[in-house]
N, CA, C and O atoms as a printed pandas DataFrame, in Angstrom:
     atom_number atom_name residue_name chain_id  residue_number  x_coord  y_coord  z_coord
0              1         N          UNK        A               1  -13.281    9.204  -23.322
1              2        CA          UNK        A               1  -12.252    8.753  -22.362
2              3         C          UNK        A               1  -12.751    7.414  -22.072
3              4         O          UNK        A               1  -13.906    7.133  -21.750
4              5         N          UNK        A               2  -11.568    6.451  -22.247
5              6        CA          UNK        A               2  -11.747    4.907  -21.837
6              7         C          UNK        A               2  -11.828    4.624  -20.442
7              8         O          UNK        A               2  -11.015    5.085  -19.641
8              9         N          UNK        A               3  -12.748    3.906  -20.130
9             10        CA          UNK        A               3  -12.711    3.500  -18.587
10            11         C          UNK        A               3  -11.613    2.503  -18.366
11            12         O          UNK        A               3  -11.195    2.311  -17.224
12            13         N          UNK        A               4  -11.076    1.796  -19.494
13            14        CA          UNK        A               4  -10.004    0.890  -19.192
14            15         C          UNK        A               4   -8.669    1.654  -18.677
15            16         O          UNK        A               4   -7.967    1.255  -17.747
16            17         N          UNK        A               5   -8.465    2.717  -19.376
17            18        CA          UNK        A               5   -7.183    3.650  -18.913
18            19         C          UNK        A               5   -7.269    3.951  -17.451
19            20         O          UNK        A               5   -6.319    3.817  -16.679
20            21         N          UNK        A               6   -8.487    4.374  -17.108
21            22        CA          UNK        A               6   -8.487    4.812  -15.624
22            23         C          UNK        A               6   -8.476    3.592  -14.623
23            24         O          UNK        A               6   -8.009    3.703  -13.489
24            25         N          UNK        A               7   -8.974    2.512  -15.072
25            26        CA          UNK        A               7   -8.809    1.298  -14.203
26            27         C          UNK        A               7   -7.249    0.910  -14.182
27            28         O          UNK        A               7   -6.763    0.592  -13.096
28            29         N          UNK        A               8   -6.511    0.921  -15.238
29            30        CA          UNK        A               8   -5.180    0.631  -15.267
30            31         C          UNK        A               8   -4.318    1.612  -14.366
31            32         O          UNK        A               8   -3.432    1.175  -13.631
32            33         N          UNK        A               9   -4.614    2.912  -14.458
33            34        CA          UNK        A               9   -4.219    3.987  -13.604
34            35         C          UNK        A               9   -4.303    3.578  -12.200
35            36         O          UNK        A               9   -3.283    3.545  -11.512
36            37         N          UNK        A              10   -5.562    3.234  -11.686
37            38        CA          UNK        A              10   -5.892    3.079  -10.291
38            39         C          UNK        A              10   -5.113    1.745   -9.877
39            40         O          UNK        A              10   -4.585    1.612   -8.773
40            41         N          UNK        A              11   -5.097    0.787  -10.864
41            42        CA          UNK        A              11   -4.255   -0.571  -10.455
42            43         C          UNK        A              11   -2.836   -0.113  -10.247
43            44         O          UNK        A              11   -2.214   -0.604   -9.305
44            45         N          UNK        A              12   -2.231    0.820  -11.065
45            46        CA          UNK        A              12   -0.925    1.037  -10.792
46            47         C          UNK        A              12   -0.696    1.772   -9.593
47            48         O          UNK        A              12    0.291    1.417   -8.948
48            49         N          UNK        A              13   -1.359    2.690   -9.155
49            50        CA          UNK        A              13   -1.316    3.370   -7.857
50            51         C          UNK        A              13   -1.431    2.275   -6.673
51            52         O          UNK        A              13   -0.631    2.248   -5.737
52            53         N          UNK        A              14   -2.450    1.426   -6.805
53            54        CA          UNK        A              14   -2.795    0.466   -5.931
54            55         C          UNK        A              14   -1.541   -0.466   -5.662
55            56         O          UNK        A              14   -1.248   -0.854   -4.531
56            57         N          UNK        A              15   -0.879   -0.766   -6.723
57            58        CA          UNK        A              15    0.346   -1.758   -6.626
58            59         C          UNK        A              15    1.426   -0.986   -6.074
59            60         O          UNK        A              15    2.249   -1.496   -5.314
60            61         N          UNK        A              16    1.458    0.130   -6.396
61            62        CA          UNK        A              16    2.715    0.964   -5.948
62            63         C          UNK        A              16    2.483    1.105   -4.227
63            64         O          UNK        A              16    3.346    0.911   -3.371
64            65         N          UNK        A              17    1.320    1.428   -4.049
65            66        CA          UNK        A              17    0.964    1.552   -2.475
66            67         C          UNK        A              17    1.305    0.274   -1.766
67            68         O          UNK        A              17    2.017    0.273   -0.762
68            69         N          UNK        A              18    0.790   -0.827   -2.300
69            70        CA          UNK        A              18    1.068   -2.100   -1.705
70            71         C          UNK        A              18    2.480   -2.433   -1.640
71            72         O          UNK        A              18    2.865   -2.981   -0.607
72            73         N          UNK        A              19    3.293   -2.205   -2.537
73            74        CA          UNK        A              19    4.641   -2.400   -2.484
74            75         C          UNK        A              19    5.339   -1.564   -1.340
75            76         O          UNK        A              19    6.148   -2.107   -0.588
76            77         N          UNK        A              20    5.007   -0.240   -1.228
77            78        CA          UNK        A              20    5.353    0.505   -0.148
78            79         C          UNK        A              20    4.951    0.053    1.110
79            80         O          UNK        A              20    5.805    0.018    1.996
80            81         N          UNK        A              21    3.740   -0.322    1.367
81            82        CA          UNK        A              21    3.334   -0.824    2.522
82            83         C          UNK        A              21    4.169   -1.903    2.953
83            84         O          UNK        A              21    4.644   -1.890    4.089
84            85         N          UNK        A              22    4.412   -2.930    2.069
85            86        CA          UNK        A              22    5.312   -4.088    2.481
86            87         C          UNK        A              22    6.760   -3.588    2.720
87            88         O          UNK        A              22    7.430   -4.180    3.567
88            89         N          UNK        A              23    7.270   -2.593    2.073
89            90        CA          UNK        A              23    8.559   -2.085    2.410
90            91         C          UNK        A              23    8.688   -1.463    3.860
91            92         O          UNK        A              23    9.738   -1.515    4.501
92            93         N          UNK        A              24    7.525   -0.868    4.319
93            94        CA          UNK        A              24    7.571   -0.162    5.416
94            95         C          UNK        A              24    7.579   -1.320    6.497
95            96         O          UNK        A              24    8.331   -1.259    7.470
96            97         N          UNK        A              25    6.647   -2.457    6.271
97            98        CA          UNK        A              25    6.569   -3.366    7.194
98            99         C          UNK        A              25    7.879   -4.074    7.474
99           100         O          UNK        A              25    8.230   -4.235    8.642
100          101         N          UNK        A              26    8.593   -4.491    6.502
101          102        CA          UNK        A              26    9.686   -5.078    6.541
102          103         C          UNK        A              26   10.924   -4.197    7.046
103          104         O          UNK        A              26   11.863   -4.706    7.658
104          105         N          UNK        A              27   10.855   -2.896    6.753
105          106        CA          UNK        A              27   11.822   -1.966    7.462
106          107         C          UNK        A              27   11.694   -1.891    8.886
107          108         O          UNK        A              27   12.693   -1.938    9.603
108          109         N          UNK        A              28   10.302   -1.756    9.439
109          110        CA          UNK        A              28   10.013   -1.431   10.737
110          111         C          UNK        A              28    9.410   -2.665   11.265
111          112         O          UNK        A              28    8.423   -2.507   11.983
112          113         N          UNK        A              29    9.852   -3.959   11.027
113          114        CA          UNK        A              29    9.332   -5.186   11.379
114          115         C          UNK        A              29    9.176   -5.284   12.851
115          116         O          UNK        A              29    8.198   -5.839   13.351
116          117         N          UNK        A              30   10.212   -4.705   13.613
117          118        CA          UNK        A              30   10.320   -4.967   15.088
118          119         C          UNK        A              30    9.574   -3.770   15.893
119          120         O          UNK        A              30    9.581   -3.730   17.123
120          121         N          UNK        A              31    8.877   -2.722   15.018
121          122        CA          UNK        A              31    8.361   -1.648   15.680
122          123         C          UNK        A              31    6.779   -2.111   15.813
123          124         O          UNK        A              31    6.025   -1.939   14.854
124          125         N          UNK        A              32    6.367   -2.633   16.890
125          126        CA          UNK        A              32    4.960   -3.172   17.062
126          127         C          UNK        A              32    3.968   -1.933   16.926
127          128         O          UNK        A              32    2.949   -2.053   16.246
128          129         N          UNK        A              33    4.236   -0.892   17.496
129          130        CA          UNK        A              33    3.380    0.306   17.263
130          131         C          UNK        A              33    2.972    0.712   15.943
131          132         O          UNK        A              33    1.814    0.981   15.623
132          133         N          UNK        A              34    4.109    0.746   15.099
133          134        CA          UNK        A              34    3.663    1.162   13.641
134          135         C          UNK        A              34    2.836   -0.064   12.922
135          136         O          UNK        A              34    1.970    0.181   12.082
136          137         N          UNK        A              35    3.136   -1.251   13.276
137          138        CA          UNK        A              35    2.529   -2.370   12.721
138          139         C          UNK        A              35    0.958   -2.194   13.238
139          140         O          UNK        A              35    0.053   -2.488   12.457
140          141         N          UNK        A              36    0.689   -1.764   14.423
141          142        CA          UNK        A              36   -0.672   -1.672   15.122
142          143         C          UNK        A              36   -1.337   -0.511   14.244
143          144         O          UNK        A              36   -2.494   -0.684   13.860
144          145         N          UNK        A              37   -0.732    0.535   13.947
145          146        CA          UNK        A              37   -1.252    1.646   13.388
146          147         C          UNK        A              37   -1.686    1.384   11.958
147          148         O          UNK        A              37   -2.688    1.906   11.468
148          149         N          UNK        A              38   -0.751    0.413   11.212
149          150        CA          UNK        A              38   -1.227   -0.032    9.760
150          151         C          UNK        A              38   -2.322   -0.845    9.833
151          152         O          UNK        A              38   -3.233   -0.667    9.025
152          153         N          UNK        A              39   -2.405   -1.814   10.759
153          154        CA          UNK        A              39   -3.542   -2.691   10.934
154          155         C          UNK        A              39   -4.929   -1.885   11.076
155          156         O          UNK        A              39   -5.934   -2.156   10.418
156          157         N          UNK        A              40   -4.845   -0.956   11.937
157          158        CA          UNK        A              40   -6.005   -0.078   12.096
158          159         C          UNK        A              40   -6.415    0.740   10.843
159          160         O          UNK        A              40   -7.606    0.901   10.577
160          161         N          UNK        A              41   -5.450    1.241   10.095
161          162        CA          UNK        A              41   -5.773    2.128    8.792
162          163         C          UNK        A              41   -6.292    1.128    7.900
163          164         O          UNK        A              41   -7.240    1.479    7.197
164          165         N          UNK        A              42   -5.783   -0.263    7.766
165          166        CA          UNK        A              42   -6.250   -0.998    6.611
166          167         C          UNK        A              42   -7.196   -2.118    7.354
167          168         O          UNK        A              42   -7.794   -2.962    6.686
């Protein structure tokens, strides 16, 4: 099993999660509580 394939797979998951995070931030931009929760998690 090549390590490169695993790295690409992790990269794709990270990229998707990053896009979803920004989608949530933009969608709920005015909800300060949610923003605080996200900051704490990351």
